[in-house]
C-alpha positions as semicolon CSV with decimal commas, in nm:
position;residue;x (nm);y (nm);z (nm)
1;X;4,621;16,082;-15,139
2;X;4,670;16,079;-15,513
3;X;4,570;16,223;-15,851
4;X;4,196;16,176;-15,883
5;X;4,226;16,109;-16,263
6;X;4,105;15,730;-16,285
7;X;4,340;15,680;-16,576
8;X;4,629;15,745;-16,359
9;X;4,518;15,589;-16,028
10;X;4,760;15,323;-15,913
11;X;4,535;15,041;-15,869
12;X;4,564;14,865;-15,544
13;X;4,932;14,881;-15,550
14;X;4,973;15,006;-15,196
15;X;4,698;14,841;-15,008
16;X;4,605;14,508;-15,112
17;X;4,721;14,107;-15,109
18;X;4,564;13,718;-15,214
19;X;4,501;13,413;-15,423
20;X;4,285;13,359;-15,727
21;X;4,106;13,036;-15,682
22;X;4,136;12,725;-15,887
23;X;3,807;12,784;-16,070
24;X;3,930;13,122;-16,213
25;X;4,248;12,951;-16,340
26;X;4,062;12,710;-16,545
27;X;3,987;12,984;-16,803
28;X;4,212;12,917;-17,107
29;X;4,409;13,200;-17,294
30;X;4,190;13,363;-17,554
31;X;4,273;13,344;-17,916
32;X;4,390;13,666;-18,061
33;X;4,429;13,839;-17,722
34;X;4,697;14,076;-17,694
35;X;5,011;13,908;-17,569
36;X;5,178;13,961;-17,238
37;X;5,521;14,133;-17,247
38;X;5,816;13,915;-17,217
39;X;6,067;13,968;-16,961
40;X;6,427;14,004;-17,091
41;X;6,621;13,693;-17,042
42;X;6,967;13,771;-17,175
43;X;7,127;13,626;-16,864
44;X;7,009;13,496;-16,526
45;X;6,905;13,771;-16,286
46;X;7,030;13,771;-15,935
47;X;6,740;13,733;-15,681
48;X;6,685;14,102;-15,604
49;X;6,701;14,192;-15,978
50;X;6,446;13,923;-16,044
51;X;6,214;14,068;-15,785
52;X;6,243;14,419;-15,939
53;X;6,173;14,262;-16,272
54;X;5,847;14,095;-16,119
55;X;5,747;14,432;-15,975
56;X;5,786;14,600;-16,314
57;X;5,696;14,333;-16,585
58;X;5,318;14,306;-16,510
59;X;5,111;14,514;-16,748
60;X;4,907;14,743;-16,516
61;X;4,537;14,808;-16,579
62;X;4,439;15,151;-16,455
63;X;4,072;15,140;-16,512
64;X;3,794;14,915;-16,635
65;X;3,426;15,000;-16,731
66;X;3,144;14,784;-16,806
67;X;2,913;14,910;-17,077
68;X;2,543;14,981;-16,948
69;X;2,417;14,692;-17,162
70;X;2,674;14,453;-17,030
71;X;2,792;14,356;-17,373
72;X;3,124;14,544;-17,388
73;X;3,396;14,639;-17,140
74;X;3,658;14,922;-17,202
75;X;3,992;14,941;-17,009
76;X;4,291;15,156;-16,957
77;X;4,621;14,994;-16,979
78;X;4,947;15,146;-16,894
79;X;5,214;15,156;-17,176
80;X;5,552;15,075;-16,995
81;X;5,901;15,164;-17,112
82;X;6,122;14,892;-17,254
83;X;6,281;14,841;-16,901
84;X;5,924;14,810;-16,746
85;X;5,935;15,180;-16,617
86;X;5,631;15,397;-16,590
87;X;5,598;15,627;-16,895
88;X;5,275;15,805;-16,817
89;X;5,116;15,677;-17,144
90;X;4,822;15,443;-17,163
91;X;4,613;15,266;-17,415
92;X;4,243;15,230;-17,415
93;X;4,078;14,906;-17,537
94;X;3,728;14,792;-17,600
95;X;3,612;14,431;-17,625
96;X;3,294;14,246;-17,613
97;X;3,238;14,071;-17,285
98;X;3,177;13,725;-17,462
99;X;3,547;13,731;-17,570
100;X;3,467;13,598;-17,905
101;X;3,613;13,922;-18,076
102;X;3,966;14,057;-18,010
103;X;4,002;14,377;-17,835
104;X;3,993;14,710;-18,029
105;X;4,212;15,001;-17,939
106;X;4,040;15,339;-17,930
107;X;4,265;15,654;-17,915
108;X;4,280;16,028;-17,990
109;X;4,625;16,001;-18,112
110;X;4,641;15,774;-18,416
111;X;4,842;15,509;-18,243
112;X;5,100;15,744;-18,101
113;X;5,157;15,667;-17,710
114;X;4,984;15,922;-17,516
115;X;4,841;15,964;-17,168
116;X;4,468;15,857;-17,190
117;X;4,218;15,739;-16,945
118;X;3,904;15,840;-16,747
119;X;3,669;15,627;-16,963
120;X;3,298;15,670;-16,927
121;X;3,030;15,487;-17,128
122;X;2,737;15,678;-17,270
123;X;2,390;15,545;-17,163
124;X;2,334;15,405;-17,500
125;X;2,652;15,180;-17,479
126;X;2,767;15,294;-17,817
127;X;2,997;15,579;-17,733
128;X;3,289;15,615;-17,492
129;X;3,415;15,942;-17,364
130;X;3,777;15,958;-17,221
131;X;4,056;16,203;-17,140
132;X;4,369;16,237;-17,350
133;X;4,665;16,471;-17,399
134;X;4,691;16,389;-17,782
135;X;4,650;16,750;-17,888
136;X;4,935;16,868;-17,645
137;X;5,154;16,654;-17,415
138;X;5,062;16,713;-17,064
139;X;4,734;16,882;-17,128
140;X;4,430;16,653;-17,088
141;X;4,126;16,725;-17,312
142;X;3,789;16,540;-17,336
143;X;3,733;16,304;-17,635
144;X;3,444;16,114;-17,769
145;X;3,463;15,781;-17,954
146;X;3,198;15,600;-18,133
147;X;3,430;15,304;-18,198
148;X;3,424;15,345;-18,590
149;X;3,638;15,652;-18,657
150;X;3,880;15,905;-18,508
151;X;3,780;16,020;-18,168
152;X;3,638;16,367;-18,156
153;X;3,794;16,629;-17,949
154;X;3,529;16,811;-17,732
155;X;3,725;17,048;-17,514
156;X;4,005;17,301;-17,555
157;X;4,101;17,403;-17,207
158;X;4,394;17,484;-17,006
159;X;4,420;17,314;-16,674
160;X;4,355;16,984;-16,503
161;X;4,048;16,760;-16,606
162;X;3,930;16,449;-16,412
163;X;3,647;16,202;-16,360
164;X;3,416;16,259;-16,668
165;X;3,075;16,101;-16,621
166;X;2,767;16,095;-16,863
167;X;2,447;16,236;-16,756
168;X;2,148;15,992;-16,759
169;X;1,994;16,145;-17,071
170;X;2,326;16,117;-17,261
171;X;2,333;16,499;-17,359
172;X;2,595;16,612;-17,122
173;X;2,927;16,508;-16,981
174;X;3,033;16,636;-16,643
175;X;3,396;16,665;-16,562
176;X;3,609;16,808;-16,277
177;X;3,808;17,097;-16,390
178;X;4,101;17,297;-16,221
179;X;4,167;17,589;-16,454
180;X;4,521;17,689;-16,497
181;X;4,632;17,406;-16,250
182;X;5,019;17,401;-16,198
183;X;5,017;17,023;-16,119
184;X;4,786;16,732;-16,081
185;X;4,558;16,747;-15,777
186;X;4,630;16,567;-15,458
187;X;4,913;16,578;-15,194
188;X;5,063;16,252;-15,311
189;X;5,228;16,414;-15,609
190;X;5,528;16,642;-15,577
191;X;5,449;16,978;-15,420
192;X;5,499;17,303;-15,609
193;X;5,800;17,490;-15,473
194;X;5,700;17,818;-15,306
195;X;5,919;18,118;-15,281
196;X;5,874;18,490;-15,201
197;X;5,589;18,588;-14,986
198;X;5,381;18,273;-14,905
199;X;5,021;18,319;-14,919
200;X;4,721;18,080;-14,916
201;X;4,659;18,039;-15,298
202;X;4,388;17,784;-15,408
203;X;4,313;17,632;-15,735
204;X;3,960;17,521;-15,711
205;X;3,853;17,199;-15,877
206;X;3,503;17,300;-16,024
207;X;3,241;17,096;-16,176
208;X;3,217;17,165;-16,556
209;X;2,949;17,050;-16,788
210;X;3,025;16,967;-17,157
211;X;2,756;16,965;-17,421
212;X;2,805;16,654;-17,626
213;X;2,651;16,802;-17,940
214;X;2,856;17,131;-17,948
215;X;3,152;17,059;-17,711
216;X;3,092;17,375;-17,528
217;X;3,207;17,374;-17,166
218;X;3,041;17,560;-16,877
219;X;3,181;17,562;-16,520
220;X;2,877;17,532;-16,321
221;X;2,982;17,503;-15,944
222;X;3,071;17,816;-15,741
223;X;3,431;17,940;-15,802
224;X;3,521;17,921;-15,434
225;X;3,410;17,556;-15,393
226;X;3,634;17,254;-15,436
227;X;3,443;16,943;-15,580
228;X;3,584;16,598;-15,482
229;X;3,322;16,350;-15,618
230;X;2,983;16,367;-15,767
231;X;2,681;16,164;-15,910
232;X;2,417;16,267;-16,153
233;X;2,053;16,272;-16,033
234;X;1,812;16,063;-16,249
235;X;1,668;16,374;-16,398
236;X;2,000;16,496;-16,548
237;X;1,938;16,838;-16,381
238;X;2,088;16,788;-16,040
239;X;2,419;16,658;-15,912
240;X;2,507;16,544;-15,554
241;X;2,880;16,621;-15,458
242;X;3,123;16,606;-15,172
243;X;3,293;16,956;-15,158
244;X;3,451;17,225;-14,944
245;X;3,575;17,577;-14,967
246;X;3,933;17,656;-14,962
247;X;4,248;17,435;-14,995
248;X;4,148;17,111;-15,198
249;X;4,425;16,892;-15,064
250;X;4,355;16,977;-14,706
251;X;3,974;17,038;-14,680
252;X;3,867;16,699;-14,809
253;X;3,873;16,593;-14,438
254;X;3,592;16,850;-14,363
255;X;3,395;16,814;-14,693
256;X;3,024;16,834;-14,665
257;X;2,739;16,676;-14,883
258;X;2,591;16,922;-15,135
259;X;2,309;16,917;-15,395
260;X;2,376;17,124;-15,702
261;X;2,129;17,261;-15,955
262;X;2,304;17,234;-16,299
263;X;2,090;17,516;-16,447
264;X;2,164;17,778;-16,182
265;X;2,478;17,649;-16,016
266;X;2,328;17,691;-15,681
267;X;2,466;17,457;-15,422
268;X;2,289;17,349;-15,096
269;X;2,455;17,177;-14,809
270;X;2,248;16,885;-14,710
271;X;2,486;16,719;-14,457
272;X;2,774;16,841;-14,243
273;X;2,935;16,500;-14,126
274;X;3,115;16,432;-13,815
275;X;3,387;16,225;-13,988
276;X;3,496;16,194;-14,361
277;X;3,248;16,116;-14,653
278;X;3,293;15,961;-14,988
279;X;3,115;15,794;-15,298
280;X;2,795;15,956;-15,295
281;X;2,520;15,809;-15,510
282;X;2,169;15,896;-15,595
283;X;1,869;15,679;-15,557
284;X;1,689;15,566;-15,870
285;X;1,375;15,780;-15,768
286;X;1,593;16,080;-15,705
287;X;1,476;16,120;-15,351
288;X;1,755;15,985;-15,145
289;X;2,132;15,983;-15,145
290;X;2,366;15,712;-15,012
291;X;2,720;15,770;-14,913
292;X;3,010;15,626;-14,703
293;X;3,109;15,787;-14,372
294;X;3,403;15,697;-14,146
295;X;3,735;15,778;-14,000
296;X;3,958;15,800;-14,319
297;X;4,319;15,935;-14,319
298;X;4,368;15,956;-14,699
299;X;4,143;16,085;-14,972
300;X;4,171;15,787;-15,214
301;X;4,144;15,525;-14,926
302;X;3,779;15,505;-14,848
303;X;3,633;15,290;-14,560
304;X;3,333;15,327;-14,334
305;X;2,960;15,270;-14,283
306;X;2,689;15,314;-14,549
307;X;2,444;15,589;-14,476
308;X;2,138;15,726;-14,649
309;X;1,981;16,079;-14,628
310;X;1,697;16,256;-14,799
311;X;1,802;16,452;-15,107
312;X;1,660;16,757;-14,950
313;X;1,858;16,710;-14,632
314;X;1,784;16,588;-14,288
315;X;1,916;16,324;-14,044
316;X;2,118;16,047;-14,213
317;X;2,052;15,683;-14,127
318;X;2,335;15,450;-14,077
319;X;2,252;15,124;-14,257
320;X;2,550;14,919;-14,146
321;X;2,613;14,995;-13,785
322;X;2,861;14,774;-13,592
323;X;2,905;14,553;-13,916
324;X;3,245;14,389;-13,926
325;X;3,351;14,530;-14,267
326;X;3,460;14,852;-14,426
327;X;3,237;14,961;-14,703
328;X;3,462;15,121;-14,987
329;X;3,225;15,175;-15,289
330;X;2,858;15,201;-15,379
331;X;2,610;15,170;-15,656
332;X;2,223;15,206;-15,602
333;X;2,083;14,960;-15,841
334;X;1,711;14,956;-15,760
335;X;1,492;15,119;-15,499
336;X;1,554;14,827;-15,272
337;X;1,911;14,749;-15,335
338;X;2,242;14,923;-15,280
339;X;2,533;14,714;-15,409
340;X;2,868;14,783;-15,225
341;X;3,224;14,656;-15,218
342;X;3,411;14,622;-14,890
343;X;3,705;14,511;-14,711
344;X;3,640;14,218;-14,470
345;X;3,940;14,104;-14,248
346;X;4,192;14,084;-14,519
347;X;3,943;13,971;-14,787
348;X;3,761;14,175;-15,069
349;X;3,376;14,149;-15,074
350;X;3,072;14,253;-15,245
351;X;2,733;14,273;-15,098
352;X;2,390;14,448;-15,097
353;X;2,196;14,639;-14,841
354;X;1,822;14,712;-14,835
355;X;1,800;15,092;-14,769
356;X;1,458;15,048;-14,609
357;X;1,569;14,814;-14,326
358;X;1,939;14,769;-14,340
359;X;1,930;14,411;-14,415
360;X;2,270;14,300;-14,567
361;X;2,326;14,017;-14,807
362;X;2,666;13,881;-14,908
363;X;2,714;13,842;-15,280
364;X;3,088;13,746;-15,291
365;X;3,386;13,717;-15,063
366;X;3,747;13,629;-15,180
367;X;4,102;13,668;-15,095
368;X;4,196;13,829;-15,425
369;X;4,208;14,194;-15,486
370;X;3,904;14,348;-15,694
371;X;3,916;14,693;-15,855
372;X;3,773;14,900;-16,132
373;X;4,031;15,176;-16,094
374;X;3,986;15,312;-15,750
375;X;4,164;15,234;-15,427
376;X;4,016;14,972;-15,214
377;X;3,767;14,714;-15,340
378;X;3,531;14,837;-15,610
379;X;3,370;14,711;-15,942
380;X;3,210;14,850;-16,242
381;X;2,845;14,737;-16,283
382;X;2,611;14,739;-16,575
383;X;2,269;14,889;-16,579
384;X;2,118;14,551;-16,472
385;X;2,309;14,578;-16,140
386;X;2,423;14,226;-16,192
387;X;2,699;14,208;-16,448
388;X;3,031;14,356;-16,364
389;X;3,382;14,415;-16,488
390;X;3,680;14,416;-16,253
391;X;4,050;14,395;-16,237
392;X;4,161;14,100;-16,039
393;X;4,507;14,033;-15,893
394;X;4,674;13,847;-15,606
395;X;5,009;13,791;-15,471
396;X;5,051;13,494;-15,687
397;X;4,853;13,625;-15,972
398;X;4,930;13,951;-16,183
399;X;4,630;14,168;-16,280
400;X;4,384;14,068;-16,551
401;X;4,039;14,192;-16,663
402;X;3,748;13,970;-16,561
403;X;3,370;14,004;-16,619
404;X;3,043;13,838;-16,514
405;X;2,866;13,825;-16,188
406;X;3,061;13,879;-15,884
407;X;3,213;13,558;-15,767
408;X;3,144;13,405;-16,103
409;X;3,397;13,608;-16,295
410;X;3,539;13,486;-16,628
411;X;3,890;13,607;-16,742
412;X;3,878;13,822;-17,039
413;X;4,250;13,939;-17,080
414;X;4,565;13,736;-17,074
415;X;4,818;14,011;-17,065
416;X;5,043;13,885;-16,785
417;X;5,056;13,498;-16,834
418;X;5,438;13,489;-16,851
419;X;5,475;13,712;-16,535
420;X;5,564;13,509;-16,229
421;X;5,620;13,619;-15,851
422;X;5,963;13,650;-15,720
423;X;5,865;13,591;-15,370
424;X;5,740;13,272;-15,185
425;X;5,390;13,174;-15,084
426;X;5,191;13,403;-14,880
427;X;4,974;13,301;-14,570
428;X;4,695;13,487;-14,390
429;X;4,772;13,470;-14,027
430;X;4,550;13,573;-13,729
431;X;4,618;13,665;-13,369
432;X;4,446;13,812;-13,064
433;X;4,562;14,120;-12,870
434;X;4,393;14,338;-12,613
435;X;4,078;14,165;-12,705
436;X;4,090;14,239;-13,065
437;X;4,116;13,989;-13,358
438;X;4,403;14,104;-13,581
439;X;4,490;13,975;-13,926
440;X;4,803;14,002;-14,145
441;X;5,001;13,840;-14,414
442;X;5,318;13,652;-14,389
443;X;5,522;13,629;-14,701
444;X;5,769;13,359;-14,735
445;X;6,120;13,376;-14,875
446;X;6,156;13,303;-15,250
447;X;6,352;12,970;-15,205
448;X;6,218;12,865;-14,875
449;X;6,390;12,572;-14,705
450;X;6,207;12,463;-14,384
451;X;6,519;12,330;-14,223
452;X;6,660;12,695;-14,209
453;X;6,582;12,997;-13,993
454;X;6,525;13,329;-14,169
455;X;6,524;13,692;-14,077
456;X;6,188;13,862;-14,072
457;X;6,107;14,229;-14,175
458;X;5,775;14,371;-14,051
459;X;5,635;14,616;-14,332
460;X;5,372;14,842;-14,177
461;X;5,114;14,991;-14,423
462;X;5,027;15,356;-14,471
463;X;4,721;15,531;-14,357
464;X;4,641;15,439;-14,096
465;X;4,291;15,425;-14,257
466;X;4,385;15,135;-14,514
467;X;4,464;14,764;-14,503
468;X;4,677;14,512;-14,683
469;X;4,465;14,300;-14,907
470;X;4,607;14,062;-15,159
471;X;4,722;14,207;-15,477
472;X;5,011;14,192;-15,726
473;X;5,260;14,461;-15,591
474;X;5,414;14,732;-15,777
475;X;5,762;14,873;-15,763
476;X;5,638;15,115;-15,514
477;X;5,604;14,816;-15,273
478;X;5,983;14,802;-15,210
479;X;5,947;14,555;-14,916
480;X;5,825;14,293;-15,173
481;X;6,179;14,256;-15,297
482;X;6,287;14,136;-14,950
483;X;6,178;13,772;-14,989
484;X;6,398;13,744;-15,284
485;X;6,690;13,829;-15,065
486;X;6,600;13,566;-14,809
487;X;6,361;13,731;-14,571
488;X;6,020;13,670;-14,428
489;X;5,804;13,973;-14,448
490;X;5,509;14,038;-14,218
491;X;5,224;14,277;-14,339
492;X;5,000;14,337;-14,045
493;X;4,669;14,509;-14,030
494;X;4,665;14,641;-13,674
495;X;4,388;14,837;-13,493
496;X;4,316;15,163;-13,710
497;X;4,307;14,959;-14,028
498;X;4,003;14,900;-14,242
499;X;3,830;14,558;-14,269
500;X;3,673;14,502;-13,925
501;X;3,422;14,777;-13,885
502;X;3,435;15,140;-13,757
503;X;3,507;15,044;-13,399
504;X;3,832;14,866;-13,502
505;X;3,925;15,151;-13,740
506;X;3,866;15,416;-13,463
507;X;4,055;15,209;-13,200
508;X;4,384;15,408;-13,240
509;X;4,222;15,751;-13,192
510;X;4,435;15,957;-12,946
511;X;4,654;15,637;-12,912
512;X;4,902;15,636;-13,202
513;X;5,201;15,411;-13,127
514;X;5,046;15,236;-12,850
515;X;4,770;14,983;-12,903
516;X;4,849;14,963;-13,274
517;X;5,211;14,898;-13,203
518;X;5,124;14,641;-12,944
519;X;4,917;14,464;-13,213
520;X;5,217;14,461;-13,449
521;X;5,449;14,311;-13,189
522;X;5,193;14,047;-13,112
523;X;5,190;13,972;-13,484
524;X;5,574;13,937;-13,465
525;X;5,508;13,674;-13,194
526;X;5,252;13,487;-13,412
527;X;5,478;13,490;-13,701
528;X;5,752;13,322;-13,480
529;X;5,510;13,046;-13,399
530;X;5,411;13,001;-13,750
531;X;5,745;12,976;-13,950
532;X;6,119;12,923;-13,884
533;X;6,205;13,286;-13,806
534;X;6,514;13,384;-13,615
535;X;6,382;13,603;-13,317
536;X;6,738;13,779;-13,315
537;X;6,716;13,894;-13,667
538;X;6,400;14,118;-13,690
539;X;6,369;14,434;-13,904
540;X;6,105;14,703;-13,924
541;X;6,016;14,919;-14,225
542;X;5,711;15,120;-14,370
543;X;5,620;15,423;-14,568
544;X;5,395;15,721;-14,443
545;X;5,217;15,588;-14,150
546;X;5,439;15,282;-14,171
547;X;5,730;15,522;-14,170
548;X;5,610;15,676;-13,860
549;X;5,552;15,350;-13,692
550;X;5,908;15,259;-13,785
551;X;6,050;15,561;-13,629
552;X;5,817;15,507;-13,323
553;X;5,902;15,142;-13,301
554;X;6,273;15,180;-13,256
555;X;6,219;15,429;-12,979
556;X;5,996;15,160;-12,791
557;X;6,192;14,838;-12,826
558;X;6,514;14,689;-12,911
559;X;6,368;14,385;-13,058
560;X;6,437;14,516;-13,421
561;X;6,798;14,505;-13,518
562;X;6,768;14,730;-13,823
563;X;6,502;14,958;-13,965
564;X;6,424;15,148;-14,283
565;X;6,183;15,448;-14,217
566;X;6,024;15,578;-14,541
567;X;5,850;15,923;-14,539
568;X;5,809;15,901;-14,162
569;X;5,690;16,152;-13,896
570;X;5,932;16,209;-13,606
571;X;5,747;16,492;-13,429
572;X;5,363;16,536;-13,441
573;X;5,399;16,896;-13,281
574;X;5,635;17,034;-13,564
575;X;5,449;16,807;-13,836
576;X;5,126;16,990;-13,777
577;X;5,266;17,311;-13,899
578;X;5,471;17,166;-14,182
579;X;5,242;16,928;-14,376
580;X;4,978;17,036;-14,641
581;X;4,686;16,827;-14,515
582;X;4,676;16,928;-14,125
583;X;4,290;16,877;-14,133
584;X;4,335;16,497;-14,119
585;X;4,493;16,514;-13,767
586;X;4,211;16,655;-13,545
587;X;3,981;16,351;-13,586
588;X;4,266;16,127;-13,479
589;X;4,411;16,329;-13,197
590;X;4,083;16,485;-13,090
591;X;4,199;16,844;-13,081
592;X;4,448;17,068;-13,268
593;X;4,809;17,075;-13,160
594;X;4,754;17,421;-13,027
595;X;4,468;17,299;-12,803
596;X;4,626;16,980;-12,687
597;X;5,008;16,964;-12,751
598;X;5,039;16,677;-12,492
599;X;4,852;16,430;-12,681
600;X;5,074;16,496;-12,985
601;X;5,396;16,469;-12,769
602;X;5,312;16,143;-12,624
603;X;5,291;15,974;-12,968
604;X;5,593;16,151;-13,105
605;X;5,908;15,938;-13,168
606;X;6,126;16,245;-13,091
607;X;5,997;16,253;-12,728
608;X;6,168;15,904;-12,676
609;X;6,454;15,944;-12,918
610;X;6,725;15,884;-12,654
611;X;6,608;15,521;-12,628
612;X;6,696;15,429;-12,997
613;X;6,990;15,178;-13,052
614;X;6,871;15,051;-13,381
615;X;7,053;15,127;-13,704
616;X;6,803;15,307;-13,917
617;X;6,802;15,417;-14,273
618;X;6,578;15,722;-14,354
619;X;6,429;15,776;-14,697
620;X;6,201;16,062;-14,826
621;X;6,124;16,274;-15,127
622;X;6,220;16,645;-15,128
623;X;5,866;16,768;-15,236
624;X;5,652;16,560;-15,005
625;X;5,361;16,769;-14,876
626;X;5,210;16,475;-14,670
627;X;5,501;16,382;-14,483
628;X;5,742;16,661;-14,528
629;X;6,112;16,624;-14,555
630;X;6,205;16,803;-14,231
631;X;6,054;16,520;-14,040
632;X;6,308;16,289;-14,180
633;X;6,584;16,530;-14,128
634;X;6,472;16,586;-13,770
635;X;6,497;16,205;-13,695
636;X;6,818;16,155;-13,875
637;X;6,975;16,447;-13,704
638;X;6,887;16,316;-13,364
639;X;7,026;15,969;-13,435
640;X;7,348;16,118;-13,580
641;X;7,383;16,338;-13,267
642;X;7,322;16,046;-13,031
643;X;7,567;15,813;-13,212
644;X;7,313;15,576;-13,353
645;X;7,411;15,428;-13,701
646;X;7,196;15,614;-13,951
647;X;7,173;15,731;-14,310
648;X;6,954;15,976;-14,474
649;X;6,854;15,972;-14,836
650;X;6,644;16,256;-15,005
651;X;6,515;16,197;-15,347
652;X;6,489;16,491;-15,592
653;X;6,154;16,626;-15,693
654;X;5,957;16,335;-15,550
655;X;5,626;16,365;-15,362
656;X;5,474;16,119;-15,132
657;X;5,449;15,889;-15,416
658;X;5,755;15,834;-15,609
659;X;5,722;15,878;-15,982
660;X;6,068;15,826;-16,122
661;X;6,169;15,447;-16,197
662;X;6,532;15,514;-16,099
663;X;6,433;15,637;-15,762
664;X;6,198;15,337;-15,692
665;X;6,479;15,103;-15,800
666;X;6,725;15,295;-15,576
667;X;6,483;15,274;-15,282
668;X;6,475;14,885;-15,312
669;X;6,853;14,834;-15,350
670;X;6,913;15,056;-15,046
671;X;6,657;14,890;-14,834
672;X;6,790;14,541;-14,921
673;X;7,154;14,631;-14,872
674;X;7,061;14,795;-14,534
675;X;6,897;14,500;-14,400
676;X;7,164;14,265;-14,543
677;X;7,432;14,459;-14,367
678;X;7,256;14,420;-14,015
679;X;7,057;14,110;-14,020
680;X;7,252;13,854;-14,237
């Protein structure tokens, strides 16, 4: 999970992979477009340094938003340091969609680099609201720009602001607000150190309403309720929200669907789901609500079926049962049409479903990654329900802004024209195992020679509720430096992943490490058939769930001759009491660890630790609340005691997502060196 401030979302950097087709590449660079940053070229880089440069040189688009009238697009663009490192600062640009006029920067800081994002268009398409820390570094406030003068500061609060959104009547901007928050929300960021008597202390994320005319802010949702996502009703008087009482990081997994009266603040639960819910949207007539429900392991990573329910409550209806895709995002564009974005077996897609009969129509399917700022495929639609803005990237194409109808996009920006991949071609491969059709990506070495045999590293994605699609990777994807060092890299999407429907996503319930690991091993066999890979030089790595699968994998087979386990889980029983988000575990294991410890023990690497012979490097942040540091200590300690070659590296004040550039760099260099020492 991750900060829900759209301006700081790491767009598709962890989950996605593909190619932008030849039709898209016909778009010529636009005159007067801002120029791409040049990669320093003082001397030739060694292959790994070139890979690090490729992972840091692309300009990152954090959010894009189409104006309601489809005539303009706004986007948030990260401002990197001179060495390509993340600075936390951003710039907001607005440009007509016809591309005839250069983009115009809007800001609250008179050109000084600040953290800015969370853009939202007014219904009149003339004003843009956004968040900025221009007044005080580190403290976001809500600002309003009409595009002609300095942005007007609307709020003066202390705490964390996120996800502003205009009411349909244009009079009010809703925003999520954690008053006096000690850090950004979400368990991916570094946890706050607790000392003294430890108590359950909650900082609730409430819904606040800001009057556009006066700037007055009123917290409207109850003080004991944590709001995750929301959508305005057409009457501008009601809101639908996913929410839960108590710990915000943990209780997303048991959030319910609520309606909220903005006048009284009264909240009414209209649905208590069986699994996880996300992306609620209101129907145009205000009578019905659509949302996504499915088995999800991480708050930002959404996938499931599309449901509708009366706004007053009742029995929900599944519109997409047994469909072979995972819906990720919704927009209800007219009474007979819900537009959605989805993952489909390694591809991104856009479709529509008729809420009256469940008829699904495909609008677009492609191998490239599409995003408007959230994880998983999503787009930004205009009021006509047809025109869209999107960030498109692929393994061989760094991100750019595109606009138009889905599948007929036109490239608007040309920021990254000089950035090239430092890895080889990428092939989508497919295999069968245990009756399942499984897909993955095979990344070739940078300077591939068909006459040679190469080592292979398997990189297992996090989640497990996620999937590898095609996207331009960030420095957080440390395995993408390995092809530059002469490795094939296999990125599998085993059972438990998104992209093939709910039955496939739920296929690893109470079975962690068994069927999903067999899928991965079958993928290795398929890779051996596909490319010149030396079967005696195989490695295994991953982060989070991938770190767990690495720890698990070396207890189950000696096929892998080296491993790098990142933020892994060694012992599900002890993990249950150590992590900050234990609510996610019950849907996957069936019961709590106190009610059924055996199901946790049978999937724990520590149970089989004496079988390990594989040299294993263990990496973790010291403030990781999602996969706590003691899990890595436990695994390392066991290997050290048993005489298995191992190292443990703990990174200071890093959470589940690493924030410091020097730590991301060090992680890459250590992983490459470890595999080089054992596989070359």
